[in-house]
N, C-alpha and C positions, 0 to 999 in steps of 0.2 A: 757069506754072500753067494748065492746061487747064480748060475748063468741066466740072464734075462731071457725070457721067451718073447717071440713076436707079439706085438700088441701091448707090451708092458708100458705103462705111463710113468715118466719120471720128471723130476724138477717141476712139481706142481702142474703137470699136464703139458708142459711146454714141449717135451719131446716124446714121441712114441717109437719105441724100439721096433725096427723093421726086421733085422736079422742079425744073428751072431756071425761075425767075419773071421774070428780066429784069435790066437794069442801068441805072444812071443815074450820070452823072459818072464817077468812078473806081471805083464800087462795083458789086457783083454780088450778087444775092440768090437763095436757094433755099428751097424748103420741105423739111422733113426730119421724120423720125419720131424723137422722143425715146424711145429704147428703155426707159429707166429709168422715165419717167413715163407712157409710153404715150399720148403726144399729139403733135399736129403743132406744129412751131415754124417760125420763119423764121430762117435763118442768113445774116447779111449779112457780106461780106468785101470787101477790096480786090481789084482785078483787076490784077496786076502787068503783064500784057501791054499795058495802057493807060497805064502810068506809067514814065517813064525811071528808071533806077537812082538818078540824082541826086535826083529828086523823091520817091522812094518813101518814104523815112523821114519826110519832111515831111508827106506825105499820110497816112501811117500814124498820125502823132501827131494829125492832124486827125480821123482816123476814130475814134481812141481817145477823144479829147475829146468827140466827138459822142455816143458811148455813155455817157460819164460824165455829160454834161448830161442826157441822157434818163433815166439812172438816178436822178438827183436829183429829177426831176419825178414819179417813180412813188412810190406808186400813185395813179392817178386814172383813173376809169372811162372818160374821154374822151381819154386819152393812151395810145399803144401802150406796152406794158410790155417792158422789157429784163430777161432773166433772168440772163445771165452772159456773161463774155468767155472765149474759148477761143483756143488757138493751133493752127493746122493747118499743118504743114510750114513753120514759121517765119512764118506769115501770121496776123495778128490776125483773129478772127471774133467777131461779136456775135450772140448767141442771143436772139431776140425772140418776142413773142406773135404767133401766127398769127391773123389776122382773116379769117374766111370771109365774103367779101362784095366788092362792087364799090366802086371809088372814086367819089366824088361827081361827078366830071367825066363819066365814063361814064354814071352813072345819070341825070344831067341831060340828056345828049344823047339817050339812049334815050326819055326822056319828053318831049323837046322843051321843056324848061323846067319848073319846078316851080310848084305853087300857092303862094301867099304863106304860108299857115299852115304848110305842110310845110317850106318853105325856112327860115322863122324858127325852127322847131323845131330844125333842125340848126345854124343860126347861134347859137342860145342855148347849145347843148351845147358847140360849139367855143369860144364866148366864155368859158364857165366854165373850160375847159381853159387858155385864154390867161391868164385872171386868176390861175389857180394858177401858171403859169409865171412871170408877171411878179412875183408875190409872192416868188418864189425868186430874183429878180434876173436873169432871162433874157429875151431877146426871141426869138421863133421865127424871124421874118424870111422865112418862106417859106410863109405860109398861102395855100392856093389849092385848088380842088376836087380836083385830082390827089393832094393830100396829106391827103385826108380819106377814110376808108373807112367804109362803112355795114355794120355787122354784119348778116349775111343774115337771121337770125331776128328780131332786135329793131329793126332799122333805126336802131340807135344809132350816132351819129357818133363817130369816133375820129381824132384828129390824129396823123400820122406824120411821118417825115423830119425829123430835128433837125440835119441837115448844116450849115445855115446859122445855127443858134441861137448866140447869143453873150451873154456877161454885159454888163451896162451899168449906168451910174450916171446917173439922170435929171438933165438939165441940164448934164452934163459933155461936153466934146468928146472923142470917142474915135475910135480907128482901127479900122475894120472892113473886111472884104472887101466889094467892091462887087458880088459875085455876087447875082443877082436873078432873079425870074420876071417877064418883061414882062407888063404889064396888071395885076399884083397888087402890084408893088413901088412904094412911094411915092418921090417925087423925091429925098428925102434918101438913099435907098439906092443911088442912082447915084454917090454920092461915097464915097470910102474914109475920109474924115475929116470928122466933123461931129457934131451933136447928135442923139441917137436917144432914143426913149422909147416908152412904151406906145402912143402915137399912130401909131408906125410899123406895128405890127401891126393897129391899128384900120383903117388904110387898106386893108390886105390883106383884112381880114374884111369890110369894106364892099364891096370889089371882088368877093369871092367871092359875097356875096349878090346883087350885080349880075348875075353870071354865072347863078346858080341861077334867077333870076326871068326872065332874058331869053334864055338859051341863046346868049348872045354874049360874046365875050372883051371886057373893058373896054379902052378906048383906053389905051395905055401913057402913063405920066406924062412921058416924054421928049418925046413928040409934043405932049402938052397944053401943055408948057412953051413951045413955039413959037407958041402962040396958038390952036391947034385945040381947040375946045370939046368937052367930054365930052357925048355925047348922053344926055339923061336916060333912065333905064331905062323909064319910061312910054312912050317913043317906040317901043320894041320890044314892050312888053306893056302895053296900056291898062288891064288889070285890076289893075295894081299900085296900091295906095292912095296918096293924096297924102302921108300921113305917112311911109310906108316910102320912097317916091320921094325925099322931101326928106332923110330920114335917111341914105340911101345917098350922095346927093350931098355932104352935109355930111362924112360919113366919108371921102369920097374928095377932099376939098379939097387942092389942091396945097400950100398953105401949112400946115405942121403946126399952127401956132397956131390955125387956124380949125376944126380937127377936134375932136371929142370927145377929151379928153386921156387918157382911160382906156377900157378896154373896157367897164367897168361903166356909164360915161356913155353910151357908144354903145348898149349894150343898153337903157338907159333911153329913149334917143330912139326906139328901136324898139318901146317899150312892153312890153319883156320883164322889166323890173324897175321897181319904183315909184320908188325914190329912189337915185340913183347914190352918195350919200354916207350911210352909215349911222351914226347917232349912237348908240353903245352905251349911253350914259347915260340915254337917253329911250326910251319905248316907240315902236315903229314907227308912223309917222303914217298907218296905214291907216284908212279910213273904214269903220266897222262899223255905221253907222246902218241899213243894210239888213238886218242880222241881228237878229232878235228872239229872246230866249230866254224861253220860257214858264215862268212861276213854278209852274204846275200842269201835270201831264201831260195831253196831249190824247188823247182816246179815238178820234178818227176813224182808221180804218186805212188805211195807204198800201199799195196793191197793186202787184205787179210791173208791171202795165200802166201805172199812172199814173207810176211812176218812169221807165219806159222812154221816155216821151214827151220827157224832157228830158236824159237822160244816155246816152252810148254806153258799151258794155261791153267793147270790145276796144281797148286803147291801142296806140300805135305801138311800145310795148316788147314787144308780143306777149302781154300779160297779159289774161286773160279774167275780167271782174268779174261775170259773170252769177250765179255761185253766191252771191257776196256780196249782190248785189241781192235774190236770192230768200230768203236767210236773213233779211235786214233786213225785207223785205216781210211775212214770216211772224212777225216779232218774235221770232226766235230769237237774242236778243241775245248770249248766251254763245258760240254757234257762230259768229255773225257777227264777234265780237271775235277769236276764234281764227283765223278766216279772214282777217281784216284783217292780223293779225300775219304769217301765212304768206305773204300776197301782198306785203307790204312787204319781207320778207326775200328773196322771189323777185325783185322788181324790182331790188333792189340786189345781187343775187347773193351774199347773205351767209347762205344757209341753213346752211352748215357752221359759221360763227362763231355763229349763232343770236342775234345782237344787231346793232344799228345803231350805227356810230360817227358822230362829228360830220361827217366828210367825206361819208359816204354820205347823211346827212340833208341836208347843204348841197347836194348834187348830185342829190337825189331829183327825178325828172322831174315838172315841174309838171302835166303832163296827168294822170299817174296819181294825184298827190296831190289834184287837183281832183275826179276821179272818186270817189275813196274818200270825200272830205269831202262831196260832194254827196249821195252815196247815204245816208250817215249823217244828214245834216241833214234831207233830205226824208223819210226813213222815220220819223224821231222828231219831225217837225214842228217842227224847229228846236231841239230839246232837246239832242241829241248831235251830236258832230262835232269835228274838229280846229280848225276856224275858231271854234267855240263856245268850245272850251277856250282858245284864244289870246285871245279877248276877255276871258274871266275872268282869265287869267294877267296880262294887261296891266292890268286893273282893280285887281289886287293890287300893281301897281308893277313888274311884271316887265319886264325889258329883255333884251338879247342876252347879258348876263353872268349867270352863275348867282349867286343870292343865297339863302342858307339861310332867312332870315326870310320873304322873298317866296314861296319854294317852300312853306314851312310854311303860310302863309296860303292859298295856292292849294290845297294838299292838303286843308285843312279845308273850304274852300268847295265843292269838287266831291265831298267824301265819300271821299277816299282816306286821310284822317287824322282821328282822333278829336279833337274840340275840347278845349281845356284846360278842366278842371273843378276848382273850389275850389283854384286855385293850382297844380294838378298838371299837368305837361306832358302833352299828348295824344300818343298813339303812332300810328305809321303802321300801317295795316291791311295784312295780307298780300294777295297777289293772290287767294287763295282766298275773301277776304271781299268781293270785288267784287259789287256789287248789280246783277244782270242783269235789271233790270226798268224799265219806263218811269216808275216812281215814283222812281227814283234821282235824286240832285241833278242839275241841269243841268250838263253837261260831264263827268259821271261816266264816260261812254263816248265813244269807244273807249278802252280801257286797254291797247291792243296795245303801245304804245311804253313803257309803264310798266316792264316788266321787260326791255326790250331796249336801252335807251339810258343808263340811269343818271339821276340827278336833274337833271343839266344838259341832258338830251335835249330837253326842251320848249322851253328858250330857243333851241336850234338850230333846232327845228321852227318856232318863232315867226318866226325870221328867214327861213326858207325859204317860209313862208306868205306873208310880206310880198313876197318876191321873186316869187312866183307869183300875186300879186294876190288872195289868199284872206284 
């Protein structure tokens, strides 16, 4: 099989090869035009010229298994999507999402290292992807900057290359290939047989953060095992905070037992989540003492200029919040509510579906959620906002699980449901009955998620608010 040239038609004309992208291991990748859907895709296939006939069927089975593992992890906004498997002249091919952007290794080199805030933003996103993968019973085993691509427009991080991903059972000794990426693989990955767990990917994620902040490859674990100490990242970049420096070193401990045991625990050491263990039977232990909900509406007007002093209006997702700021400053509550809904669908790329599912809420970017909430809280002098709604929701006994009685109490308290009168059950008001006025009950706005998530949506939002320190 020769390398396809631009213009080559494959799969009965369904795909037209656009260009050769490169190769890695025994695989080769191309960009192609999907004639049916009129979009660019990536087609990955084996390269028989690099594999002996005796090994080909074994490698083909591994290739197919990689695609199956990846397919099981979809959909997730921070994991590359696989669309289908095809056969081309007897060779299996995998049709995947094309991500227009640079890998994180190239982006880091071009910028000579990243600022701490930006690096943590990407680590948080890939951490969420790994949590999703681990929940399905897989380890990625090859997390590194080269396997993370930043979408060109949104700078959203996406994890790729599941060639080394394997199923595992926590605490059990299993046999795995000892293939690895030096500098990012923990010491247990140098052995074919041993105990592997979430902490295996934690090491690689910490090593990735090391590289992003220092623009240096981490010292390989095999060298460190001989007694050579890992230079602290602060040695290369004094601007790294003490907390992040310590978290990276802990995440890259040679002994697996000394590392954070899960990605969520590691994210907590970085300050990206509040509590690595979420107790779904109790409200999230966020301190809301700094939030005050006025019992009576305040009459002082917030102007766009006063809001602008504290909040930025262009997120790393590429979303512009200036229109929302202006509508809120002018107290155009209805238009601001509609704009909030539009923006949240745009951030999650669910305009077509026109509603937010639990996964999109769980992975909603903290930066965008914080901007929206702060705009609402400031413009209403603490009366409206998602964080205000969460405080009220938790005061009604709300947890991360949907409960009808709690939801009814919450609805009555914020004015989305009529209260019970003379023993008669109150009814839920329609969205048309929303009170777009500062005199509305605290937490009444925004109502943007009310019609887009279902009744359990706020419990998911409450969880995400806690993760985002809101």
